[in-house]
C-alpha positions in Angstrom: 173.0 100.0 88.2 172.6 99.2 91.9 168.9 98.5 91.9 169.4 95.6 89.5 171.2 93.6 92.2 167.9 93.2 94.1 166.1 91.7 91.1 165.6 87.9 90.6 168.5 86.8 88.4 168.3 83.2 89.4 164.8 82.0 88.3 165.4 81.1 84.6 161.8 81.4 83.4 158.6 83.0 84.5 155.5 83.0 82.4 152.2 85.0 82.3 149.5 84.3 79.8 148.9 87.4 77.7 146.8 86.5 74.6 144.0 85.3 76.8 143.4 88.9 77.8 142.1 89.4 74.2 139.2 87.0 75.0 138.4 88.7 78.3 138.3 92.3 77.0 136.9 94.1 73.9 140.4 95.0 72.9 143.9 95.1 74.3 146.4 97.9 73.5 150.2 97.4 73.1 151.8 96.0 76.2 154.3 97.7 78.5 156.8 95.7 80.7 158.2 96.7 84.0 161.9 97.4 84.3 162.5 94.2 86.3 160.4 92.1 84.0 158.1 90.9 86.7 155.0 92.6 85.4 153.3 93.2 82.0 150.5 95.7 81.6 148.2 97.0 78.9 145.3 99.4 78.5 142.2 97.4 78.0 138.6 98.3 76.9 135.9 96.9 79.2 132.9 98.5 77.5 132.0 101.4 75.3 134.1 104.4 76.5 135.2 102.3 79.5 138.9 101.6 80.0 141.3 100.4 82.6 144.8 99.0 82.9 145.4 95.2 83.2 148.6 94.2 85.1 149.5 90.5 85.2 145.9 89.6 84.5 144.4 91.9 87.1 142.7 95.2 86.2 142.9 98.4 88.2 139.9 99.1 90.4 139.1 102.5 88.7 137.6 102.8 85.3 138.1 105.7 82.9 136.7 107.3 79.7 140.2 107.5 78.2 143.7 106.3 79.1 147.0 107.0 77.3 150.7 107.1 77.7 150.9 103.9 79.8 154.5 103.8 81.0 156.7 101.7 83.2 157.9 104.0 85.9 159.7 101.8 88.5 161.0 98.3 89.0 157.4 96.9 88.9 155.1 99.9 88.6 153.2 101.7 85.9 151.7 105.1 85.4 149.2 106.5 82.8 147.2 109.6 82.0 143.5 109.0 82.7 140.3 110.9 82.0 137.0 111.0 83.7 134.1 113.5 83.2 136.4 115.3 80.7 139.1 115.9 83.2 142.6 114.4 83.3 145.1 113.3 85.9 147.9 110.8 86.3 147.3 107.4 87.9 150.3 105.5 89.4 149.6 101.8 90.0 145.9 102.6 90.1 146.2 105.5 92.6 145.1 108.8 91.1 146.7 112.1 91.8 144.5 114.6 93.6 144.9 117.4 91.0 142.8 117.1 87.8 143.1 119.4 84.8 141.7 120.0 81.3 144.5 118.1 79.7 147.8 116.5 80.6 150.8 115.3 78.5 154.5 114.7 78.3 155.1 112.3 81.1 158.5 112.7 82.7 160.2 110.5 85.3 163.3 110.4 87.3 165.7 107.4 86.7 164.5 105.6 89.8 160.8 106.4 89.1 160.2 108.1 92.4 159.6 111.5 90.8 157.0 111.9 88.1 156.0 115.0 86.2 153.9 116.2 83.3 152.8 119.3 81.5 149.2 120.3 82.0 146.5 122.8 80.9 143.7 124.2 83.0 141.3 127.0 82.2 143.4 127.9 79.1 146.5 128.3 81.3 149.6 126.0 81.2 152.0 124.7 83.8 154.0 121.7 85.0 153.0 119.3 87.8 155.6 117.2 89.7 154.5 114.4 92.1 151.0 115.9 92.3 152.2 119.4 93.1 151.5 121.9 90.3 153.3 125.1 89.6 151.7 128.1 91.4 152.2 130.3 88.3 150.4 129.5 85.1 151.2 130.7 81.6 149.5 131.6 78.3 151.7 129.1 76.4 154.1 126.4 77.4 156.4 124.0 75.5 159.5 121.9 76.0 158.9 120.8 79.6 161.8 119.0 81.1 162.6 117.5 84.6 165.9 116.9 86.4 166.5 113.7 88.4 165.7 115.5 91.6 162.3 116.8 90.3 163.4 120.3 89.4 161.3 121.2 86.4 161.5 123.8 83.7 159.7 124.8 80.5 159.6 127.5 77.8 156.8 129.9 78.7 155.2 132.9 77.2 155.6 135.8 79.7 154.3 138.7 77.5 150.7 138.7 76.1 150.7 139.1 72.4 147.8 139.7 70.0 147.6 137.5 67.0 150.1 138.4 64.2 151.7 141.2 66.3 155.1 141.0 64.7 156.5 144.0 66.5 155.7 142.5 69.9 157.1 139.1 68.9 160.4 140.8 67.8 160.9 142.2 71.3 160.8 138.7 72.7 157.8 137.2 74.5 159.3 133.8 75.7 161.3 133.0 78.8 162.3 129.8 80.7 160.4 129.1 84.0 162.2 126.9 86.5 159.9 125.4 89.1 157.3 127.9 87.8 159.4 131.0 88.3 160.4 132.8 85.0 163.9 133.9 84.3 164.5 137.6 83.5 165.6 137.3 79.9 163.2 137.1 77.0 163.8 135.8 73.5 162.0 135.3 70.2 162.2 131.5 70.6 163.7 129.1 73.1 164.5 125.4 72.6 166.0 122.3 74.2 166.5 123.0 77.9 169.2 120.9 79.6 170.0 120.5 83.3 173.4 119.5 84.7 173.6 116.2 86.7 172.6 117.9 90.0 169.7 119.8 88.5 171.1 123.2 89.5 172.4 124.6 86.2 170.4 125.1 83.0 171.4 125.7 79.4 169.3 126.1 76.3 169.2 127.5 72.7 167.6 130.8 71.8 166.8 133.0 68.8 167.9 136.6 69.5 166.6 138.2 66.3 165.3 137.1 62.9 168.7 135.6 61.8 170.8 135.0 64.9 170.9 132.3 67.5 172.7 131.9 70.8 173.2 129.8 73.9 172.0 130.7 77.4 173.9 129.3 80.3 172.3 130.0 83.7 170.4 133.0 82.4 173.6 134.5 80.9 173.6 134.7 77.1 176.9 133.8 75.4 178.4 136.7 73.6 178.9 134.9 70.2 175.9 134.7 67.8 175.4 131.8 65.4 173.5 130.8 62.3 171.8 128.0 64.3 172.3 125.9 67.4 171.4 122.4 68.6 170.6 121.1 72.1 173.4 121.9 74.6 174.6 119.5 77.3 176.6 120.0 80.5 180.0 118.3 80.6 180.1 119.2 84.3 178.4 121.9 86.5 180.7 124.6 85.1 181.0 123.5 81.5 178.3 123.7 78.9 178.8 122.2 75.4 176.7 123.2 72.4 176.8 122.4 68.7 176.7 125.7 66.8 176.7 126.7 63.1 179.2 129.2 61.8 179.8 130.1 58.2 177.8 127.2 57.0 179.6 124.6 59.1 178.9 123.0 62.5 181.4 123.0 65.4 181.2 122.1 69.1 181.7 124.9 71.5 182.3 124.9 75.3 181.4 128.0 77.4 181.3 130.2 74.3 184.6 129.1 72.8 185.6 126.4 70.3 186.0 123.0 72.0 186.4 120.7 69.0 188.6 122.0 66.2 187.0 120.2 63.3 183.9 121.5 61.5 181.2 119.3 60.0 178.3 119.6 57.6 176.1 118.5 60.6 176.8 117.9 64.3 174.1 117.0 66.9 172.9 114.4 69.4 175.6 115.1 71.9 176.2 112.1 74.2 178.5 112.2 77.2 180.1 109.1 78.7 178.9 108.6 82.3 182.5 108.9 83.6 182.7 112.3 82.0 185.8 111.6 80.0 184.4 111.3 76.5 182.1 113.3 74.3 180.4 111.8 71.3 178.1 113.2 68.6 176.4 112.2 65.4 178.1 114.1 62.5 177.8 114.4 58.8 181.1 114.3 56.9 181.2 114.5 54.0 177.8 115.9 53.1 175.2 113.2 52.9 177.2 110.6 54.9 176.7 110.0 58.6 179.2 108.9 61.1 180.1 109.0 64.8 182.7 111.4 66.2 184.3 110.8 69.6 186.4 113.6 71.1 186.5 115.2 67.6 187.9 112.0 66.0 185.5 110.4 63.5 184.8 106.7 63.1 186.1 105.5 59.7 182.8 103.9 58.7 180.0 106.0 57.2 176.3 105.4 56.5 174.0 106.8 53.9 170.6 107.3 55.6 170.9 108.2 59.3 172.2 107.5 62.7 169.3 107.6 65.2 171.1 107.4 68.5 174.4 106.6 70.2 175.0 105.0 73.7 178.0 104.7 76.0 178.6 101.9 78.5 178.9 103.0 82.1 182.7 103.0 82.1 182.9 104.7 78.7 184.8 101.9 77.1 182.2 101.0 74.5 180.0 103.1 72.3 177.0 101.7 70.3 175.3 103.4 67.4 171.9 102.5 65.9 171.9 103.4 62.2 170.2 102.9 58.8 172.1 102.1 55.7 171.0 100.9 52.3 167.4 100.6 53.5 168.1 98.4 56.5 168.8 99.0 60.2 171.9 97.9 62.1 174.0 98.4 65.1 177.7 99.2 65.3 179.8 98.9 68.5 183.1 100.6 68.7 183.2 101.2 65.0 182.3 97.5 64.1 178.9 97.0 62.3 177.0 93.9 63.4 175.5 93.4 59.9 172.1 92.3 61.1 170.1 93.8 58.2 167.1 94.4 60.4 163.8 96.0 59.7 164.1 97.8 63.1 166.7 98.1 65.8 165.6 99.1 69.3 167.6 100.6 72.2 170.7 98.6 73.0 171.8 97.7 76.6 175.5 97.8 77.4 177.1 96.1 80.4 178.8 98.4 82.8 182.3 97.4 81.5 181.1 97.5 77.9 182.0 93.8 77.2 178.4 92.7 76.6 175.9 94.4 74.3 172.3 93.2 74.0 169.7 94.5 71.6 166.2 93.7 70.3 165.7 93.8 66.6 162.7 93.1 64.3 162.8 91.1 61.1 159.8 90.3 59.0 157.5 91.1 61.9 159.3 88.9 64.4 161.4 90.0 67.3 164.9 88.7 68.1 167.3 89.2 70.9 170.9 89.6 69.8 173.8 89.5 72.3 177.4 90.3 71.1 176.3 89.7 67.5 174.7 86.3 68.2 171.0 85.7 68.0 170.0 84.1 71.4 166.2 84.2 71.0 163.8 84.6 68.0 160.2 84.0 67.0 158.7 86.5 69.5 155.7 88.6 68.6 156.9 91.3 71.0 160.0 92.1 73.0 160.9 94.9 75.5 164.4 96.2 75.8 166.7 93.8 77.4 168.6 94.4 80.7 172.1 93.2 81.6 172.9 92.2 85.2 175.3 94.4 87.1 178.1 91.8 86.8 177.5 91.4 83.1 177.0 87.6 83.3 173.3 87.5 82.5 170.7 89.1 80.2 167.1 89.6 81.1 164.8 88.8 78.1 161.2 90.2 78.3 158.9 89.1 75.5 155.8 87.5 74.2 156.1 84.1 72.5 153.1 82.1 71.3 150.8 84.3 73.3 152.7 83.8 76.6 154.7 86.6 78.2 158.1 85.2 79.2 160.7 86.6 81.6 163.8 84.6 80.8 167.3 84.8 82.2 170.0 84.1 79.6 173.5 83.4 80.8 176.2 85.1 78.8 
């Protein structure tokens, strides 16, 4: 939250013409907005097979054959995967990385945007590159790359060569986890969902140990219990790993290989921990076919028929928001109370540090609206980025396009 205090929260309105870009270039792709709202960017086509990135009306100096995954990576910066002469690299604010490869994907970034990473492929070998430094070791296959806040990277890699359809070799385990390019000792049939602790020193992930059994690995040590299935684990602290596991047809939350929550559910996943570490929430199904939120093994009284996509804590853990779909429309619930917006789409909500203010962008009939504490404060936009709430909770930063003009607007709560 600290970086937000340096942003401009006093200028009520700043504007940048956006639709005029469509008259200057052959076409303009979907816009991206910087975190502080000072910049808007888009991939633009200059000529046949010639692309660049336009930021606040100015294009990057370099031109490329292809550009994709344009992303806001810092307060006012952008990064994108770019290709020239059939080779790919990452460009940050128009500055290319030195290393080029045959393909690059899965952009990863630290919370402050100072560390960027990606998975890459060169000469039919795979690895991870972080801040323009690629792994020294490369692998035959690589999936599920992740990066901790400090730049520590990991991925599932194939460490044993296997001819096609060699079932016996597969049954012995050909996959491991590589951390900063170095593989762990243990091998498994499959590995999914690597998680780091907050410091980036501990790792946990789900594995398949044989045709029917699954387990959880915590720092290269396999839990003794075997399960019918597992979902992504999360660290409660550096010594405590939580994981949803399936036993006898029901799901339960375990910690360090022992039951943590006593209740069992028809489904339990999307673990979300409060930043203060005091609360654990999850999306659960109970009864079958009905979705609800569980916090510390106590379920909300409200249920929904279609899905809950995500849940979000405030910084102090006092408020929890859930984005859900019920009876064919999307909505938001905060601390068990639905907002009843009946939206076509609900985007990522922003919660003030103390949880007293919640702002979210929704879409209705093709138009974007900003809703703050259940009240619509702006509407009629053709595009909106996710809002930001000031550190003191007194202002909301709106970032959107209205009548062809990008507007950065400060709304006082």
